[in-house]
C-alpha positions in Angstrom: -82.6 -82.0 21.9 -83.6 -78.8 23.7 -81.1 -79.7 26.3 -78.5 -80.4 23.8 -78.5 -77.1 22.8 -78.6 -75.7 26.1 -75.9 -77.9 27.3 -74.0 -77.2 23.7 -74.1 -80.6 22.9 -76.0 -80.3 19.4 -74.1 -81.1 15.9 -72.9 -77.5 15.7 -72.7 -76.8 19.4 -74.5 -73.6 18.0 -77.7 -74.1 16.3 -80.2 -76.8 15.3 -81.8 -76.9 12.3 -84.6 -78.7 11.1 -86.4 -79.0 7.4 -90.3 -80.3 8.4 -90.8 -83.0 6.1 -94.4 -83.8 5.1 -94.2 -87.3 5.6 -92.3 -90.1 8.2 -91.5 -89.5 11.5 -89.0 -86.9 12.5 -86.5 -87.3 15.9 -88.2 -85.4 18.5 -92.1 -85.1 19.1 -92.0 -81.2 18.6 -91.0 -81.8 14.5 -94.4 -83.4 14.0 -96.1 -80.2 16.3 -95.1 -78.4 14.4 -95.8 -80.2 11.1 -99.2 -80.8 12.2 -99.8 -77.0 12.2 -98.3 -76.7 9.0 -94.3 -75.5 9.5 -92.0 -76.4 7.0 -88.9 -75.4 8.8 -87.2 -74.9 11.9 -84.6 -73.2 13.7 -83.1 -72.8 17.6 -80.5 -70.8 18.6 -79.0 -70.8 22.7 -79.0 -67.4 24.0 -76.0 -67.2 26.5 -76.4 -65.0 29.5 -74.3 -63.9 32.3 -73.6 -66.2 34.7 -73.0 -69.0 32.3 -77.0 -69.1 31.6 -78.2 -70.4 29.0 -81.7 -70.0 27.3 -83.3 -70.7 23.7 -85.0 -68.7 21.0 -86.4 -70.5 18.0 -88.1 -69.6 15.1 -90.6 -71.8 12.6 -91.8 -70.5 9.5 -95.0 -72.3 7.5 -93.3 -70.8 3.8 -93.2 -73.4 1.0 -89.2 -73.3 1.1 -88.7 -72.6 4.8 -85.7 -70.2 5.6 -82.9 -69.5 3.7 -79.6 -68.4 4.3 -80.8 -64.2 4.2 -83.4 -65.3 6.6 -80.8 -66.8 8.6 -78.4 -64.6 8.6 -80.9 -61.6 10.1 -81.8 -63.9 12.8 -78.7 -64.7 13.5 -77.7 -60.9 13.7 -80.5 -60.3 16.4 -79.4 -63.0 18.9 -77.2 -60.3 21.2 -80.0 -58.5 21.5 -82.7 -61.3 21.9 -79.8 -62.5 24.3 -79.7 -58.5 26.6 -83.8 -58.5 26.6 -84.7 -61.6 28.0 -81.9 -61.5 30.3 -83.1 -58.3 31.8 -86.9 -59.4 31.5 -85.9 -62.5 33.2 -84.4 -60.7 35.7 -86.8 -58.4 36.1 -89.4 -60.8 36.7 -86.7 -62.8 39.4 -86.4 -59.3 41.3 -90.4 -59.1 41.3 -91.5 -62.5 42.3 -88.8 -62.4 45.1 -89.4 -59.2 47.0 -93.1 -60.3 46.3 -92.3 -63.3 48.2 -90.5 -61.1 50.9 -91.9 -57.7 51.4 -95.2 -57.8 49.9 -96.9 -56.7 46.6 -97.4 -52.8 47.3 -93.8 -52.5 49.3 -91.8 -54.1 46.6 -93.4 -52.0 43.6 -92.3 -49.0 45.8 -89.1 -50.9 46.0 -88.7 -51.7 42.4 -89.5 -47.7 42.0 -86.8 -46.7 43.6 -87.6 -46.3 47.2 -84.6 -47.8 48.8 -83.7 -44.3 50.5 -83.4 -44.2 54.2 -86.1 -43.2 56.0 -88.0 -42.4 52.6 -91.6 -43.0 52.8 -95.1 -41.8 53.0 -98.0 -41.7 55.7 -100.6 -44.0 55.3 -104.2 -44.2 57.3 -104.6 -47.8 57.8 -106.2 -50.7 60.0 -103.5 -52.5 61.6 -103.5 -56.3 62.7 -100.8 -57.6 64.9 -101.0 -61.4 65.7 -98.8 -63.8 67.9 -99.0 -67.7 68.1 -100.0 -69.1 72.1 -97.6 -71.3 73.7 -94.7 -71.2 71.4 -91.8 -71.0 74.0 -93.6 -74.6 75.4 -93.9 -75.7 71.8 -90.2 -75.3 70.6 -89.0 -76.6 73.8 -90.9 -79.9 73.2 -91.0 -79.9 69.7 -88.6 -81.7 67.0 -87.5 -78.4 65.4 -89.3 -79.5 62.0 -92.5 -80.4 64.1 -92.2 -76.6 65.0 -91.7 -75.5 61.7 -94.8 -76.9 60.3 -96.7 -75.9 63.0 -95.8 -72.4 62.2 -96.1 -72.5 58.9 -99.9 -73.8 59.3 -100.6 -71.0 61.5 -99.1 -68.4 58.7 -100.7 -70.5 56.3 -104.4 -69.6 58.8 -103.9 -66.1 59.0 -102.0 -65.2 55.9 -104.7 -66.6 53.3 -107.5 -65.0 54.6 -105.3 -61.7 55.0 -104.3 -61.5 51.5 -107.5 -63.2 49.7 -110.0 -60.1 51.8 -106.9 -57.4 50.7 -105.1 -56.8 53.3 -100.8 -56.7 53.2 -98.5 -58.9 54.9 -95.9 -56.5 56.2 -93.7 -59.1 58.1 -93.4 -62.2 59.5 -92.1 -61.9 63.5 -90.9 -65.0 64.9 -94.3 -66.3 65.5 -96.3 -63.1 65.2 -97.1 -61.6 62.0 -98.1 -57.3 61.0 -100.5 -56.9 58.4 -102.6 -53.3 57.4 -105.4 -53.1 55.3 -105.0 -49.4 54.0 -108.2 -46.9 53.9 -107.8 -45.9 50.7 -109.6 -49.1 49.7 -113.2 -49.6 50.4 -114.2 -51.1 53.8 -110.8 -52.1 54.5 -112.1 -52.5 58.5 -114.5 -54.9 57.4 -112.4 -56.4 55.0 -109.9 -57.4 58.1 -113.0 -58.6 60.8 -114.0 -61.0 57.8 -110.3 -61.6 57.4 -109.9 -62.7 61.5 -113.1 -64.8 60.9 -111.6 -66.5 58.6 -108.7 -67.3 60.3 -110.4 -68.2 63.6 -112.8 -70.5 61.9 -110.3 -72.2 60.3 -108.3 -72.8 63.6 -111.1 -74.2 64.9 -111.5 -76.9 62.1 -108.1 -77.8 62.3 -108.0 -81.3 62.7 -104.8 -81.8 64.8 -105.6 -81.6 68.5 -102.9 -82.4 69.6 -101.2 -79.0 69.3 -103.7 -76.9 68.4 -102.6 -74.1 66.4 -104.4 -70.7 69.1 -103.2 -67.0 68.4 -104.3 -63.6 69.8 -104.6 -60.2 68.0 -104.4 -56.7 68.6 -106.4 -54.3 66.1 -105.7 -50.6 65.8 -106.7 -48.1 63.0 -104.4 -44.2 62.6 -102.0 -43.0 60.2 -98.9 -45.0 60.1 -95.3 -44.1 58.4 -95.0 -46.7 55.7 -91.3 -46.8 54.4 -87.6 -47.9 55.0 -86.1 -47.7 58.3 -83.0 -49.3 59.5 -79.2 -49.2 59.0 -76.9 -47.4 56.5 -76.6 -51.6 55.0 -79.9 -53.1 55.7 -83.2 -51.3 55.7 -86.3 -52.6 56.3 -89.7 -51.5 54.7 -92.4 -51.7 57.7 -95.2 -49.2 59.2 -93.7 -47.6 62.5 -96.0 -45.2 64.7 -98.2 -44.9 68.0 -101.1 -46.7 66.0 -98.8 -50.0 65.2 -97.6 -49.4 69.0 -101.1 -49.3 70.2 -102.1 -52.4 68.3 -98.8 -54.8 69.9 -100.0 -53.7 72.6 -103.8 -54.8 72.4 -102.8 -57.8 71.4 -100.2 -58.8 74.8 -103.3 -57.7 76.7 -105.4 -60.5 75.0 -103.2 -63.2 76.8 -104.6 -61.1 80.1 -108.0 -60.2 79.4 -107.7 -64.0 78.3 -109.8 -62.3 75.0 -108.4 -63.8 71.6 -109.1 -60.6 69.9 -108.7 -57.3 71.1 -109.7 -53.9 69.3 -109.6 -50.3 70.3 -112.7 -47.7 70.5 -111.2 -45.8 67.1 -111.8 -49.3 65.6 -114.6 -49.7 66.7 -115.8 -46.6 65.3 -114.1 -46.8 62.2 -115.9 -50.4 61.5 -119.0 -49.9 62.6 -118.7 -53.2 65.1 -119.8 -52.2 68.4 -122.8 -54.9 68.2 -119.7 -57.6 67.6 -118.0 -56.2 70.7 -117.8 -56.1 74.2 -116.4 -53.5 75.6 -113.7 -53.8 78.6 -113.1 -50.3 80.3 -110.5 -47.9 80.1 -107.2 -49.5 80.5 -103.9 -47.7 81.7 -101.3 -49.0 78.7 -97.7 -49.1 78.5 -96.3 -45.9 76.5 -99.8 -44.0 76.1 -100.2 -40.9 79.0 -104.3 -41.6 78.5 -106.5 -44.5 79.4 -107.6 -46.5 76.3 -110.3 -47.8 75.8 -110.4 -52.0 75.1 -113.4 -53.8 73.2 -112.8 -57.9 72.6 -114.3 -58.3 69.3 -116.8 -61.7 68.9 -116.6 -63.6 65.8 
């Protein structure tokens, strides 16, 4: 019945009216449900939105005599307003869902609030983590495309679920890597980052497929980052940049060289209070930094 209204195949092509009888069967189950709830009359109209989309609005009354013609005329006069309001609300909901899916909850709210000017942003103190899937080049060269995508999705699930569960925000997926932050304006941000990593690595260890094990390296630092819009005049990315992000990236790269899956900076060790969980690997020259950096390996 509702599909008939959407497609314009109802008796009038515009509306459905139905007096709800107290006894006997009805053509559609919805009428019997409304009768059981004490309703006596039912009316439905299509709501035409832009781009040819058609939605519905329905009304029912429990007044003994049902709707009179003045009721119907009043309701009918409000339909253009219903169409306008519902389309705006549906598109706002769709925009919010799409933005949350592609840029994350915090960035999506910033964009919806109008933060779309190139170079706009704010300085944020955060714990930063960058992860990278191991042996991806070998994997992508030896497996069918669909299998590669399945493994990538499994890897991102292993990482993303605990990050979001522990209050972090994934800013972007970068091929076989991801970038996430835990803002320090929330309590215990560094400890929650460690908890997220612990959950992710434990889930990886429990993974049943041993033919293609999911292994990844992670670099972690803490500091100030510029959080906002960066890009060309026509194409922007809402992301974080700054020396703190660069160091997290360099630490992730060093996990292969030092053969430790999680490398963290001394600043992160101090902020998280996790010295008992970390092995100091000494001072290292790191590309892009004038001074030597003290590197630690996190044990989880």
